[in-house]
N, C-alpha and C positions, 0 to 999 in steps of 0.2 A: 387621864392625866394630862390632857392638853388644855393649857390655859389660853383663853381668848379674851383679850382686853384692849380697850382703847384708852389713850392717855391724852390729857389736855392741860394746858396752863390755866390758871384761875385769875379772873380779872377783878374780883372784889372779895371781901371777907363775909358776904351774906350767908355763906354756907354754915358759918359758926352757929347761928341761931336755929338752923334747920337740922343740926346734927342729933342723932339718936344716942351716940356714945362718942367718947374721946379717950384715946389711949396714948401712952408714951412708948416709943419704940427706939431701941438701940440695936444696931445691926452692923455686922462686918462681914468680910468675905475671906474665906479660906482660899478661894480661887475666883478671880474676877474675869477670867477668860471669856470672851463673848460666845465661844463655842459651847461652854459648859461652866456656868458659875455655881459656886457652892457658898451658900449664905448661912450665917448664924444670926438669929433674931431673938431678942429678949423683949417681951411685952409684959409689963407689970410682974407677975410671978411665974410666967410660963415662957419657955424657950422653944425654938423651932430650928431644925436643920432643913434647908431647902436646896434642892438641886434643880437648876433650870438649864434647858438646852438652848440652842441657837434659835432665834426667831425666824419665821418663814419670811419670804421676800416682802410681804406687805407689812411685816412687823406686828401683825395682830395675834399670831398664834405661836406657841412654843410648848415644849414638854416641860412639865413641872411636877416634882415629887417632894413631899414634905413629911417630916416626922416630928412629933412633939418631944421636947426634952425638958428635964427639970431645970429650975432656975440655976442651980449649982453647975449643972453640965453646960448650960449656955454661957454662964459667966466664965468658966474655964476655957471654953472654945473661943470666946471673944478675944481672949489674951493671945491667941495664936493667929488672929486675922492679920491680913496684909493692909497696908496703907491706912486710909482714913476710916475711922469708925463713924457711921452715920447716926445722927440723932434727929428724931422728928416727932411731931405731934400729929396723930391721925384722927380725923373727924369722919365718922361713918354717917353718911347723909342719904336717907331714903329719898328717891326721886322716882315717882311712878312705880313701875314694877322692879326697879333696880336700886342698888345701894352704891353710891359713889364713895370711894375712899379718897379723902382729900388730905394730902400730906403737907404740913408746914415744916420745912427743913430748918435745922438749927446749925450752929457751929460754922464750919467752912462752907456750908451750903445755905446759910441764912439768907432769907429773902425769896427763895424759890418755893412756890406753892404749886403742886401738881395734883390733878384729880384723875383717878382711874375708875373705869367701870368694867366689870367682868360680864361677858356675854356668853350665850349658849351656842351661837354661831357667828361667823364673821359678818354676815349680812343682817343680823338681828337689829331691829330698830329700838330706840330708847329715847326717852324725853331728855331734852337738854335744858338744864336750869340756866337762869340769866347770868349767873356768876361763872359759867363755863367759857373759857377763852379759846385761844388757838389750839388746834389739835397737833400733838407732837408724837403720835403713835409712830413707832419705828425709827425715831431720831435717837440714835444711841447715846448721845451726850446726856439725855434725860433718864437713862436707865440707872437704877440705884448702883449697880456694879460700876458704871462709868463715873458716877458721882463720888464713889469711894476712891478712885484713882485720879480723877481730874475734877475736884470740887469747884463749885461756882466761883469761889474767890480767885481761882486761877484762870477763869475764862477771859478771853480778850474781847 
């Protein structure tokens, strides 16, 4: 249950034509504390409750636990969430042996596009597509939990 991922900004929309699937995501946080966040996510007809621990010093690894919920359960829990509800469109883009999840944020985070790739180990190599920009792994303002409390529209 340790999640290892790297996060990048995206420098073009070329990933759109390479995507194997596209989903709409709505998510909020019951707790956005960096020590232990609790997220509610709704994707199409399925909900998820996710608990994430604090990232390690490199920002690459952290504890993650997830449980599937019904759409009705997720909708009810989203009403209890704090601060901003995040809306985004996710493009799943296969690149070599990995799949990048590219999120186009909407609403208060509109204009932000971030790509994440999950890895089996912190030093695992992966192919970098030409649309991949600056790495932002471990920069907390790009965490979804941070975007729910301080959205892009409030950045200076």
